[in-house]
All heavy atoms as a GROMACS GRO file, in nm:
protein
  546
    1CYS      N    1   0.086  -0.118   0.002
    1CYS     CA    2   0.000   0.006  -0.004
    1CYS      C    3   0.096   0.134  -0.006
    1CYS      O    4   0.183   0.130   0.080
    1CYS     CB    5  -0.097  -0.006   0.117
    1CYS     SG    6  -0.192   0.148   0.143
    2PHE      N    7   0.050   0.220  -0.087
    2PHE     CA    8   0.134   0.345  -0.096
    2PHE      C    9   0.085   0.457  -0.008
    2PHE      O   10   0.132   0.565  -0.007
    2PHE     CB   11   0.147   0.385  -0.240
    2PHE     CG   12   0.230   0.294  -0.314
    2PHE    CD1   13   0.166   0.200  -0.406
    2PHE    CD2   14   0.362   0.284  -0.318
    2PHE    CE1   15   0.244   0.104  -0.480
    2PHE    CE2   16   0.434   0.201  -0.406
    2PHE     CZ   17   0.376   0.106  -0.473
    3GLY      N   18  -0.037   0.436   0.032
    3GLY     CA   19  -0.104   0.554   0.118
    3GLY      C   20  -0.178   0.653   0.037
    3GLY      O   21  -0.186   0.624  -0.082
    4PRO      N   22  -0.214   0.754   0.077
    4PRO     CA   23  -0.295   0.853   0.012
    4PRO      C   24  -0.208   0.929  -0.108
    4PRO      O   25  -0.088   0.933  -0.100
    4PRO     CB   26  -0.340   0.952   0.111
    4PRO     CG   27  -0.254   0.938   0.220
    4PRO     CD   28  -0.196   0.804   0.221
    5VAL      N   29  -0.286   0.987  -0.190
    5VAL     CA   30  -0.206   1.056  -0.310
    5VAL      C   31  -0.135   1.188  -0.242
    5VAL      O   32  -0.023   1.203  -0.273
    5VAL     CB   33  -0.310   1.097  -0.408
    5VAL    CG1   34  -0.252   1.192  -0.518
    5VAL    CG2   35  -0.374   0.981  -0.475
    6ILE      N   36  -0.198   1.248  -0.154
    6ILE     CA   37  -0.150   1.368  -0.086
    6ILE      C   38  -0.159   1.329   0.068
    6ILE      O   39  -0.278   1.303   0.115
    6ILE     CB   40  -0.232   1.490  -0.114
    6ILE    CG1   41  -0.233   1.530  -0.263
    6ILE    CG2   42  -0.179   1.609  -0.031
    6ILE    CD1   43  -0.098   1.565  -0.315
    7PRO      N   44  -0.062   1.334   0.146
    7PRO     CA   45  -0.070   1.297   0.288
    7PRO      C   46  -0.177   1.395   0.345
    7PRO      O   47  -0.189   1.512   0.320
    7PRO     CB   48   0.071   1.339   0.341
    7PRO     CG   49   0.167   1.330   0.224
    7PRO     CD   50   0.071   1.369   0.102
    8THR      N   51  -0.251   1.335   0.451
    8THR     CA   52  -0.355   1.409   0.522
    8THR      C   53  -0.319   1.532   0.577
    8THR      O   54  -0.378   1.640   0.574
    8THR     CB   55  -0.418   1.323   0.634
    8THR    OG1   56  -0.472   1.192   0.563
    8THR    CG2   57  -0.538   1.377   0.698
    9SER      N   58  -0.185   1.531   0.640
    9SER     CA   59  -0.142   1.651   0.705
    9SER      C   60  -0.123   1.766   0.596
    9SER      O   61  -0.130   1.885   0.641
    9SER     CB   62  -0.009   1.621   0.774
    9SER     OG   63   0.092   1.577   0.679
   10THR      N   64  -0.084   1.732   0.481
   10THR     CA   65  -0.069   1.831   0.378
   10THR      C   66  -0.196   1.869   0.307
   10THR      O   67  -0.232   1.991   0.307
   10THR     CB   68   0.022   1.784   0.264
   10THR    OG1   69   0.150   1.735   0.324
   10THR    CG2   70   0.049   1.885   0.156
   11ALA      N   71  -0.283   1.783   0.287
   11ALA     CA   72  -0.417   1.801   0.226
   11ALA      C   73  -0.507   1.888   0.313
   11ALA      O   74  -0.584   1.975   0.254
   11ALA     CB   75  -0.484   1.662   0.196
   12SER      N   76  -0.496   1.884   0.431
   12SER     CA   77  -0.578   1.960   0.528
   12SER      C   78  -0.530   2.117   0.525
   12SER      O   79  -0.621   2.189   0.576
   12SER     CB   80  -0.564   1.905   0.677
   12SER     OG   81  -0.440   1.920   0.725
   13LYS      N   82  -0.419   2.132   0.479
   13LYS     CA   83  -0.390   2.280   0.460
   13LYS      C   84  -0.460   2.348   0.352
   13LYS      O   85  -0.461   2.473   0.341
   13LYS     CB   86  -0.231   2.292   0.433
   13LYS     CG   87  -0.149   2.234   0.557
   13LYS     CD   88  -0.009   2.236   0.520
   13LYS     CE   89   0.078   2.180   0.628
   13LYS     NZ   90   0.226   2.164   0.594
   14ILE      N   91  -0.512   2.275   0.247
   14ILE     CA   92  -0.576   2.337   0.130
   14ILE      C   93  -0.718   2.383   0.182
   14ILE      O   94  -0.806   2.292   0.218
   14ILE     CB   95  -0.589   2.248   0.018
   14ILE    CG1   96  -0.444   2.187  -0.017
   14ILE    CG2   97  -0.656   2.315  -0.106
   14ILE    CD1   98  -0.348   2.300  -0.051
   15GLN      N   99  -0.748   2.504   0.182
   15GLN     CA  100  -0.877   2.564   0.237
   15GLN      C  101  -0.948   2.644   0.135
   15GLN      O  102  -0.881   2.713   0.055
   15GLN     CB  103  -0.851   2.640   0.366
   15GLN     CG  104  -0.790   2.568   0.486
   15GLN     CD  105  -0.878   2.463   0.527
   15GLN    OE1  106  -0.997   2.470   0.542
   15GLN    NE2  107  -0.826   2.340   0.560
   16PRO      N  108  -1.084   2.654   0.133
   16PRO     CA  109  -1.146   2.737   0.041
   16PRO      C  110  -1.091   2.885   0.060
   16PRO      O  111  -1.065   2.923   0.174
   16PRO     CB  112  -1.294   2.740   0.095
   16PRO     CG  113  -1.305   2.601   0.148
   16PRO     CD  114  -1.174   2.584   0.220
   17GLY      N  115  -1.090   2.961  -0.051
   17GLY     CA  116  -1.046   3.093  -0.057
   17GLY      C  117  -0.905   3.100  -0.087
   17GLY      O  118  -0.850   3.210  -0.125
   18MET      N  119  -0.814   2.996  -0.092
   18MET     CA  120  -0.672   3.015  -0.116
   18MET      C  121  -0.662   3.025  -0.264
   18MET      O  122  -0.746   3.002  -0.357
   18MET     CB  123  -0.611   2.886  -0.080
   18MET     CG  124  -0.604   2.844   0.069
   18MET     SD  125  -0.519   2.691   0.106
   18MET     CE  126  -0.357   2.749   0.151
   19THR      N  127  -0.548   3.098  -0.306
   19THR     CA  128  -0.515   3.123  -0.444
   19THR      C  129  -0.449   3.017  -0.507
   19THR      O  130  -0.396   2.924  -0.436
   19THR     CB  131  -0.436   3.244  -0.461
   19THR    OG1  132  -0.309   3.224  -0.396
   19THR    CG2  133  -0.508   3.367  -0.385
   20HIS      N  134  -0.427   3.027  -0.640
   20HIS     CA  135  -0.340   2.925  -0.705
   20HIS      C  136  -0.209   2.918  -0.666
   20HIS      O  137  -0.140   2.819  -0.627
   20HIS     CB  138  -0.327   2.968  -0.863
   20HIS     CG  139  -0.450   2.925  -0.945
   20HIS    ND1  140  -0.448   2.933  -1.083
   20HIS    CD2  141  -0.562   2.879  -0.918
   20HIS    CE1  142  -0.552   2.904  -1.138
   20HIS    NE2  143  -0.626   2.866  -1.037
   21HIS      N  144  -0.157   3.044  -0.623
   21HIS     CA  145  -0.022   3.060  -0.559
   21HIS      C  146  -0.015   2.985  -0.437
   21HIS      O  147   0.088   2.916  -0.404
   21HIS     CB  148   0.023   3.210  -0.563
   21HIS     CG  149   0.152   3.222  -0.483
   21HIS    ND1  150   0.260   3.214  -0.561
   21HIS    CD2  151   0.182   3.249  -0.356
   21HIS    CE1  152   0.374   3.232  -0.464
   21HIS    NE2  153   0.330   3.264  -0.359
   22ASP      N  154  -0.112   3.007  -0.347
   22ASP     CA  155  -0.111   2.936  -0.207
   22ASP      C  156  -0.109   2.780  -0.230
   22ASP      O  157  -0.026   2.713  -0.170
   22ASP     CB  158  -0.238   2.974  -0.138
   22ASP     CG  159  -0.247   3.119  -0.104
   22ASP    OD1  160  -0.138   3.194  -0.100
   22ASP    OD2  161  -0.360   3.171  -0.087
   23VAL      N  162  -0.188   2.726  -0.330
   23VAL     CA  163  -0.187   2.587  -0.347
   23VAL      C  164  -0.059   2.536  -0.394
   23VAL      O  165  -0.006   2.433  -0.351
   23VAL     CB  166  -0.307   2.556  -0.444
   23VAL    CG1  167  -0.314   2.401  -0.464
   23VAL    CG2  168  -0.444   2.588  -0.366
   24HIS      N  169  -0.012   2.602  -0.486
   24HIS     CA  170   0.114   2.568  -0.554
   24HIS      C  171   0.231   2.566  -0.446
   24HIS      O  172   0.316   2.474  -0.441
   24HIS     CB  173   0.161   2.650  -0.665
   24HIS     CG  174   0.270   2.613  -0.746
   24HIS    ND1  175   0.408   2.648  -0.706
   24HIS    CD2  176   0.292   2.519  -0.843
   24HIS    CE1  177   0.482   2.585  -0.793
   24HIS    NE2  178   0.431   2.511  -0.873
   25ALA      N  179   0.228   2.660  -0.362
   25ALA     CA  180   0.330   2.664  -0.254
   25ALA      C  181   0.330   2.537  -0.158
   25ALA      O  182   0.424   2.500  -0.114
   25ALA     CB  183   0.315   2.792  -0.168
   26ILE      N  184   0.204   2.483  -0.150
   26ILE     CA  185   0.181   2.364  -0.048
   26ILE      C  186   0.200   2.235  -0.127
   26ILE      O  187   0.264   2.142  -0.081
   26ILE     CB  188   0.051   2.378   0.017
   26ILE    CG1  189   0.042   2.490   0.119
   26ILE    CG2  190   0.016   2.242   0.090
   26ILE    CD1  191  -0.099   2.525   0.164
   27LEU      N  192   0.141   2.223  -0.250
   27LEU     CA  193   0.132   2.094  -0.312
   27LEU      C  194   0.232   2.088  -0.438
   27LEU      O  195   0.250   1.987  -0.482
   27LEU     CB  196  -0.010   2.070  -0.363
   27LEU     CG  197  -0.121   2.055  -0.275
   27LEU    CD1  198  -0.254   2.038  -0.330
   27LEU    CD2  199  -0.083   1.954  -0.164
   28GLY      N  200   0.279   2.205  -0.486
   28GLY     CA  201   0.357   2.195  -0.605
   28GLY      C  202   0.267   2.190  -0.733
   28GLY      O  203   0.148   2.209  -0.718
   29SER      N  204   0.338   2.164  -0.839
   29SER     CA  205   0.258   2.163  -0.965
   29SER      C  206   0.179   2.030  -0.972
   29SER      O  207   0.231   1.934  -0.933
   29SER     CB  208   0.347   2.164  -1.081
   29SER     OG  209   0.415   2.288  -1.098
   30PRO      N  210   0.059   2.030  -1.032
   30PRO     CA  211  -0.031   1.901  -1.044
   30PRO      C  212   0.033   1.822  -1.142
   30PRO      O  213   0.110   1.870  -1.237
   30PRO     CB  214  -0.156   1.952  -1.097
   30PRO     CG  215  -0.130   2.093  -1.146
   30PRO     CD  216  -0.017   2.150  -1.071
   31ASN      N  217   0.016   1.693  -1.134
   31ASN     CA  218   0.089   1.594  -1.226
   31ASN      C  219  -0.010   1.531  -1.314
   31ASN      O  220   0.023   1.443  -1.401
   31ASN     CB  221   0.162   1.485  -1.146
   31ASN     CG  222   0.077   1.400  -1.062
   31ASN    OD1  223  -0.038   1.429  -1.051
   31ASN    ND2  224   0.146   1.296  -0.997
   32ASP      N  225  -0.131   1.558  -1.320
   32ASP     CA  226  -0.236   1.503  -1.410
   32ASP      C  227  -0.344   1.606  -1.460
   32ASP      O  228  -0.452   1.580  -1.474
   32ASP     CB  229  -0.307   1.385  -1.333
   32ASP     CG  230  -0.392   1.313  -1.430
   32ASP    OD1  231  -0.330   1.263  -1.532
   32ASP    OD2  232  -0.515   1.290  -1.406
   33GLY      N  233  -0.303   1.721  -1.477
   33GLY     CA  234  -0.392   1.821  -1.534
   33GLY      C  235  -0.391   1.942  -1.464
   33GLY      O  236  -0.397   1.953  -1.342
   34MET      N  237  -0.397   2.063  -1.538
   34MET     CA  238  -0.392   2.187  -1.474
   34MET      C  239  -0.464   2.277  -1.558
   34MET      O  240  -0.428   2.300  -1.686
   34MET     CB  241  -0.244   2.228  -1.456
   34MET     CG  242  -0.226   2.364  -1.395
   34MET     SD  243  -0.044   2.399  -1.370
   34MET     CE  244  -0.052   2.546  -1.286
   35THR      N  245  -0.576   2.332  -1.522
   35THR     CA  246  -0.656   2.441  -1.579
   35THR      C  247  -0.683   2.547  -1.486
   35THR      O  248  -0.652   2.536  -1.374
   35THR     CB  249  -0.792   2.378  -1.638
   35THR    OG1  250  -0.880   2.339  -1.525
   35THR    CG2  251  -0.768   2.259  -1.721
   36ASP      N  252  -0.745   2.657  -1.520
   36ASP     CA  253  -0.785   2.763  -1.432
   36ASP      C  254  -0.883   2.711  -1.334
   36ASP      O  255  -0.896   2.765  -1.233
   36ASP     CB  256  -0.842   2.884  -1.508
   36ASP     CG  257  -0.734   2.970  -1.572
   36ASP    OD1  258  -0.615   2.946  -1.524
   36ASP    OD2  259  -0.764   3.048  -1.661
   37GLU      N  260  -0.968   2.610  -1.375
   37GLU     CA  261  -1.074   2.563  -1.293
   37GLU      C  262  -1.040   2.445  -1.200
   37GLU      O  263  -1.105   2.425  -1.089
   37GLU     CB  264  -1.193   2.506  -1.380
   37GLU     CG  265  -1.259   2.613  -1.448
   37GLU     CD  266  -1.184   2.651  -1.586
   37GLU    OE1  267  -1.118   2.562  -1.644
   37GLU    OE2  268  -1.191   2.767  -1.626
   38SER      N  269  -0.938   2.365  -1.224
   38SER     CA  270  -0.892   2.252  -1.142
   38SER      C  271  -0.766   2.222  -1.155
   38SER      O  272  -0.709   2.228  -1.266
   38SER     CB  273  -0.996   2.135  -1.161
   38SER     OG  274  -0.976   2.089  -1.297
   39TRP      N  275  -0.697   2.146  -1.055
   39TRP     CA  276  -0.559   2.098  -1.061
   39TRP      C  277  -0.570   1.953  -1.004
   39TRP      O  278  -0.633   1.941  -0.894
   39TRP     CB  279  -0.461   2.168  -0.980
   39TRP     CG  280  -0.433   2.314  -1.022
   39TRP    CD1  281  -0.476   2.373  -1.133
   39TRP    CD2  282  -0.329   2.397  -0.955
   39TRP    NE1  283  -0.418   2.502  -1.138
   39TRP    CE2  284  -0.334   2.505  -1.040
   39TRP    CE3  285  -0.251   2.384  -0.850
   39TRP    CZ2  286  -0.247   2.628  -1.006
   39TRP    CZ3  287  -0.165   2.498  -0.826
   39TRP    CH2  288  -0.171   2.610  -0.896
   40ALA      N  289  -0.521   1.859  -1.082
   40ALA     CA  290  -0.530   1.712  -1.049
   40ALA      C  291  -0.395   1.655  -1.017
   40ALA      O  292  -0.296   1.683  -1.074
   40ALA     CB  293  -0.590   1.631  -1.166
   41TYR      N  294  -0.405   1.579  -0.892
   41TYR     CA  295  -0.278   1.510  -0.850
   41TYR      C  296  -0.318   1.366  -0.838
   41TYR      O  297  -0.427   1.328  -0.780
   41TYR     CB  298  -0.229   1.559  -0.710
   41TYR     CG  299  -0.200   1.704  -0.708
   41TYR    CD1  300  -0.301   1.801  -0.700
   41TYR    CD2  301  -0.067   1.755  -0.713
   41TYR    CE1  302  -0.271   1.941  -0.693
   41TYR    CE2  303  -0.040   1.887  -0.720
   41TYR     CZ  304  -0.138   1.979  -0.698
   41TYR     OH  305  -0.104   2.103  -0.700
   42ILE      N  306  -0.221   1.269  -0.903
   42ILE     CA  307  -0.254   1.130  -0.895
   42ILE      C  308  -0.133   1.053  -0.852
   42ILE      O  309  -0.033   1.113  -0.851
   42ILE     CB  310  -0.311   1.065  -1.029
   42ILE    CG1  311  -0.210   1.086  -1.130
   42ILE    CG2  312  -0.432   1.143  -1.067
   42ILE    CD1  313  -0.218   1.000  -1.256
   43ARG      N  314  -0.142   0.936  -0.811
   43ARG     CA  315  -0.022   0.850  -0.788
   43ARG      C  316  -0.050   0.736  -0.886
   43ARG      O  317  -0.146   0.655  -0.876
   43ARG     CB  318  -0.022   0.804  -0.648
   43ARG     CG  319   0.092   0.704  -0.615
   43ARG     CD  320   0.113   0.670  -0.483
   43ARG     NE  321   0.191   0.782  -0.417
   43ARG     CZ  322   0.179   0.802  -0.287
   43ARG    NH1  323   0.102   0.736  -0.204
   43ARG    NH2  324   0.245   0.904  -0.234
   44THR      N  325   0.049   0.718  -0.965
   44THR     CA  326   0.036   0.604  -1.068
   44THR      C  327   0.014   0.472  -1.018
   44THR      O  328  -0.080   0.397  -1.070
   44THR     CB  329   0.169   0.603  -1.145
   44THR    OG1  330   0.213   0.739  -1.204
   44THR    CG2  331   0.156   0.504  -1.266
   45PHE      N  332   0.070   0.427  -0.909
   45PHE     CA  333   0.049   0.289  -0.867
   45PHE      C  334  -0.050   0.280  -0.751
   45PHE      O  335  -0.068   0.171  -0.694
   45PHE     CB  336   0.192   0.234  -0.811
   45PHE     CG  337   0.286   0.220  -0.928
   45PHE    CD1  338   0.397   0.308  -0.938
   45PHE    CD2  339   0.271   0.125  -1.035
   45PHE    CE1  340   0.480   0.304  -1.030
   45PHE    CE2  341   0.356   0.128  -1.143
   45PHE     CZ  342   0.470   0.215  -1.134
   46ASN      N  343  -0.124   0.384  -0.721
   46ASN     CA  344  -0.229   0.374  -0.617
   46ASN      C  345  -0.347   0.454  -0.680
   46ASN      O  346  -0.366   0.575  -0.666
   46ASN     CB  347  -0.174   0.451  -0.494
   46ASN     CG  348  -0.282   0.447  -0.394
   46ASN    OD1  349  -0.382   0.362  -0.389
   46ASN    ND2  350  -0.252   0.523  -0.280
   47PRO      N  351  -0.447   0.381  -0.734
   47PRO     CA  352  -0.553   0.451  -0.783
   47PRO      C  353  -0.620   0.546  -0.691
   47PRO      O  354  -0.636   0.508  -0.570
   47PRO     CB  355  -0.655   0.337  -0.832
   47PRO     CG  356  -0.558   0.216  -0.841
   47PRO     CD  357  -0.455   0.242  -0.741
   48GLY      N  358  -0.659   0.660  -0.730
   48GLY     CA  359  -0.724   0.750  -0.632
   48GLY      C  360  -0.680   0.900  -0.702
   48GLY      O  361  -0.601   0.904  -0.798
   49TRP      N  362  -0.737   0.996  -0.638
   49TRP     CA  363  -0.706   1.125  -0.688
   49TRP      C  364  -0.727   1.234  -0.573
   49TRP      O  365  -0.775   1.209  -0.478
   49TRP     CB  366  -0.794   1.161  -0.797
   49TRP     CG  367  -0.948   1.170  -0.754
   49TRP    CD1  368  -1.013   1.275  -0.708
   49TRP    CD2  369  -1.039   1.064  -0.770
   49TRP    NE1  370  -1.141   1.242  -0.690
   49TRP    CE2  371  -1.166   1.108  -0.713
   49TRP    CE3  372  -1.040   0.928  -0.796
   49TRP    CZ2  373  -1.273   1.043  -0.705
   49TRP    CZ3  374  -1.160   0.860  -0.800
   49TRP    CH2  375  -1.268   0.911  -0.736
   50PHE      N  376  -0.668   1.342  -0.600
   50PHE     CA  377  -0.683   1.467  -0.516
   50PHE      C  378  -0.689   1.588  -0.613
   50PHE      O  379  -0.594   1.609  -0.689
   50PHE     CB  380  -0.559   1.479  -0.429
   50PHE     CG  381  -0.583   1.600  -0.331
   50PHE    CD1  382  -0.622   1.562  -0.210
   50PHE    CD2  383  -0.533   1.714  -0.364
   50PHE    CE1  384  -0.625   1.667  -0.106
   50PHE    CE2  385  -0.553   1.815  -0.261
   50PHE     CZ  386  -0.604   1.798  -0.147
   51VAL      N  387  -0.816   1.638  -0.630
   51VAL     CA  388  -0.836   1.746  -0.726
   51VAL      C  389  -0.882   1.882  -0.655
   51VAL      O  390  -0.969   1.867  -0.568
   51VAL     CB  391  -0.946   1.719  -0.819
   51VAL    CG1  392  -0.972   1.821  -0.919
   51VAL    CG2  393  -0.899   1.580  -0.901
   52VAL      N  394  -0.807   1.995  -0.672
   52VAL     CA  395  -0.840   2.113  -0.623
   52VAL      C  396  -0.922   2.195  -0.730
   52VAL      O  397  -0.863   2.199  -0.841
   52VAL     CB  398  -0.708   2.185  -0.581
   52VAL    CG1  399  -0.744   2.324  -0.516
   52VAL    CG2  400  -0.618   2.110  -0.479
   53HIS      N  401  -1.044   2.228  -0.690
   53HIS     CA  402  -1.123   2.313  -0.778
   53HIS      C  403  -1.127   2.458  -0.741
   53HIS      O  404  -1.127   2.495  -0.616
   53HIS     CB  405  -1.269   2.246  -0.767
   53HIS     CG  406  -1.284   2.123  -0.821
   53HIS    ND1  407  -1.305   2.079  -0.961
   53HIS    CD2  408  -1.270   2.003  -0.761
   53HIS    CE1  409  -1.316   1.956  -0.970
   53HIS    NE2  410  -1.286   1.886  -0.854
   54PHE      N  411  -1.117   2.537  -0.836
   54PHE     CA  412  -1.108   2.677  -0.821
   54PHE      C  413  -1.239   2.757  -0.873
   54PHE      O  414  -1.301   2.699  -0.979
   54PHE     CB  415  -0.989   2.744  -0.901
   54PHE     CG  416  -0.860   2.690  -0.853
   54PHE    CD1  417  -0.796   2.576  -0.905
   54PHE    CD2  418  -0.792   2.746  -0.737
   54PHE    CE1  419  -0.676   2.522  -0.861
   54PHE    CE2  420  -0.678   2.686  -0.678
   54PHE     CZ  421  -0.624   2.591  -0.742
   55ASP      N  422  -1.282   2.867  -0.812
   55ASP     CA  423  -1.385   2.946  -0.862
   55ASP      C  424  -1.336   3.045  -0.980
   55ASP      O  425  -1.233   3.033  -1.020
   55ASP     CB  426  -1.461   3.014  -0.751
   55ASP     CG  427  -1.373   3.119  -0.674
   55ASP    OD1  428  -1.263   3.164  -0.734
   55ASP    OD2  429  -1.400   3.141  -0.561
   56SER      N  430  -1.435   3.123  -1.021
   56SER     CA  431  -1.396   3.213  -1.137
   56SER      C  432  -1.303   3.312  -1.088
   56SER      O  433  -1.230   3.380  -1.172
   56SER     CB  434  -1.530   3.282  -1.177
   56SER     OG  435  -1.586   3.357  -1.078
   57ASN      N  436  -1.274   3.342  -0.957
   57ASN     CA  437  -1.156   3.438  -0.923
   57ASN      C  438  -1.027   3.363  -0.895
   57ASN      O  439  -0.940   3.420  -0.838
   57ASN     CB  440  -1.217   3.504  -0.779
   57ASN     CG  441  -1.324   3.588  -0.799
   57ASN    OD1  442  -1.344   3.660  -0.908
   57ASN    ND2  443  -1.424   3.578  -0.716
   58ARG      N  444  -1.037   3.230  -0.922
   58ARG     CA  445  -0.904   3.157  -0.916
   58ARG      C  446  -0.875   3.125  -0.770
   58ARG      O  447  -0.758   3.118  -0.733
   58ARG     CB  448  -0.789   3.216  -0.989
   58ARG     CG  449  -0.818   3.215  -1.140
   58ARG     CD  450  -0.716   3.281  -1.213
   58ARG     NE  451  -0.584   3.211  -1.201
   58ARG     CZ  452  -0.478   3.238  -1.278
   58ARG    NH1  453  -0.488   3.318  -1.373
   58ARG    NH2  454  -0.370   3.164  -1.266
   59ASN      N  455  -0.988   3.124  -0.682
   59ASN     CA  456  -0.959   3.084  -0.546
   59ASN      C  457  -1.021   2.940  -0.527
   59ASN      O  458  -1.119   2.904  -0.586
   59ASN     CB  459  -1.032   3.186  -0.453
   59ASN     CG  460  -0.973   3.315  -0.467
   59ASN    OD1  461  -0.849   3.336  -0.469
   59ASN    ND2  462  -1.054   3.424  -0.455
   60VAL      N  463  -0.966   2.866  -0.430
   60VAL     CA  464  -1.011   2.741  -0.412
   60VAL      C  465  -1.159   2.742  -0.363
   60VAL      O  466  -1.201   2.813  -0.281
   60VAL     CB  467  -0.929   2.669  -0.286
   60VAL    CG1  468  -0.997   2.533  -0.241
   60VAL    CG2  469  -0.793   2.641  -0.328
   61SER      N  470  -1.243   2.653  -0.437
   61SER     CA  471  -1.383   2.647  -0.398
   61SER      C  472  -1.409   2.528  -0.323
   61SER      O  473  -1.482   2.522  -0.226
   61SER     CB  474  -1.472   2.654  -0.523
   61SER     OG  475  -1.441   2.560  -0.622
   62TYR      N  476  -1.347   2.405  -0.357
   62TYR     CA  477  -1.358   2.284  -0.296
   62TYR      C  478  -1.248   2.182  -0.333
   62TYR      O  479  -1.188   2.206  -0.428
   62TYR     CB  480  -1.492   2.220  -0.297
   62TYR     CG  481  -1.529   2.170  -0.434
   62TYR    CD1  482  -1.518   2.028  -0.470
   62TYR    CD2  483  -1.578   2.246  -0.527
   62TYR    CE1  484  -1.552   1.984  -0.601
   62TYR    CE2  485  -1.613   2.201  -0.656
   62TYR     CZ  486  -1.597   2.068  -0.685
   62TYR     OH  487  -1.624   2.009  -0.808
   63VAL      N  488  -1.230   2.077  -0.258
   63VAL     CA  489  -1.128   1.968  -0.297
   63VAL      C  490  -1.209   1.838  -0.308
   63VAL      O  491  -1.294   1.819  -0.227
   63VAL     CB  492  -1.032   1.960  -0.181
   63VAL    CG1  493  -0.934   1.829  -0.214
   63VAL    CG2  494  -0.946   2.082  -0.166
   64ASP      N  495  -1.188   1.765  -0.412
   64ASP     CA  496  -1.242   1.634  -0.436
   64ASP      C  497  -1.129   1.535  -0.432
   64ASP      O  498  -1.018   1.553  -0.487
   64ASP     CB  499  -1.308   1.633  -0.568
   64ASP     CG  500  -1.368   1.496  -0.613
   64ASP    OD1  501  -1.407   1.430  -0.516
   64ASP    OD2  502  -1.372   1.468  -0.728
   65HIS      N  503  -1.146   1.431  -0.348
   65HIS     CA  504  -1.030   1.335  -0.341
   65HIS      C  505  -1.089   1.198  -0.305
   65HIS      O  506  -1.195   1.184  -0.242
   65HIS     CB  507  -0.935   1.373  -0.238
   65HIS     CG  508  -0.986   1.381  -0.086
   65HIS    ND1  509  -0.987   1.270  -0.011
   65HIS    CD2  510  -1.051   1.485  -0.027
   65HIS    CE1  511  -1.037   1.306   0.110
   65HIS    NE2  512  -1.076   1.439   0.093
   66GLU      N  513  -1.015   1.094  -0.346
   66GLU     CA  514  -1.046   0.957  -0.306
   66GLU      C  515  -0.912   0.879  -0.314
   66GLU      O  516  -0.837   0.906  -0.395
   66GLU     CB  517  -1.132   0.890  -0.404
   66GLU     CG  518  -1.152   0.751  -0.364
   66GLU     CD  519  -1.266   0.676  -0.445
   66GLU    OE1  520  -1.382   0.719  -0.432
   66GLU    OE2  521  -1.230   0.588  -0.529
   67THR      N  522  -0.882   0.805  -0.206
   67THR     CA  523  -0.769   0.724  -0.200
   67THR      C  524  -0.816   0.578  -0.191
   67THR      O  525  -0.892   0.551  -0.093
   67THR     CB  526  -0.682   0.763  -0.079
   67THR    OG1  527  -0.638   0.899  -0.099
   67THR    CG2  528  -0.549   0.685  -0.086
   68VAL      N  529  -0.766   0.496  -0.284
   68VAL     CA  530  -0.800   0.359  -0.276
   68VAL      C  531  -0.681   0.273  -0.217
   68VAL      O  532  -0.573   0.301  -0.255
   68VAL     CB  533  -0.829   0.305  -0.410
   68VAL    CG1  534  -0.854   0.151  -0.408
   68VAL    CG2  535  -0.947   0.376  -0.469
   69PHE      N  536  -0.706   0.200  -0.108
   69PHE     CA  537  -0.604   0.134  -0.053
   69PHE      C  538  -0.600  -0.026  -0.082
   69PHE      O  539  -0.707  -0.071  -0.107
   69PHE     CB  540  -0.609   0.128   0.106
   69PHE     CG  541  -0.569   0.268   0.160
   69PHE    CD1  542  -0.674   0.368   0.183
   69PHE    CD2  543  -0.451   0.302   0.178
   69PHE    CE1  544  -0.647   0.481   0.226
   69PHE    CE2  545  -0.418   0.430   0.220
   69PHE     CZ  546  -0.514   0.522   0.258
   0.00000   0.00000   0.00000
């Protein structure tokens, strides 16, 4: 088992209202897609995802994630 795509201690730092810059400072660049609306992080050998969604002002609106163990 490889654990979650993003460690819980790191994932919990991502909060609504944060900017693209704030998220990048914590998570780095996404590895599976980057648009103004969402950034996706995956782990190749552990199905699951962590996606940060942004509103029209480019602030975090919500996070969608699932980790399969």
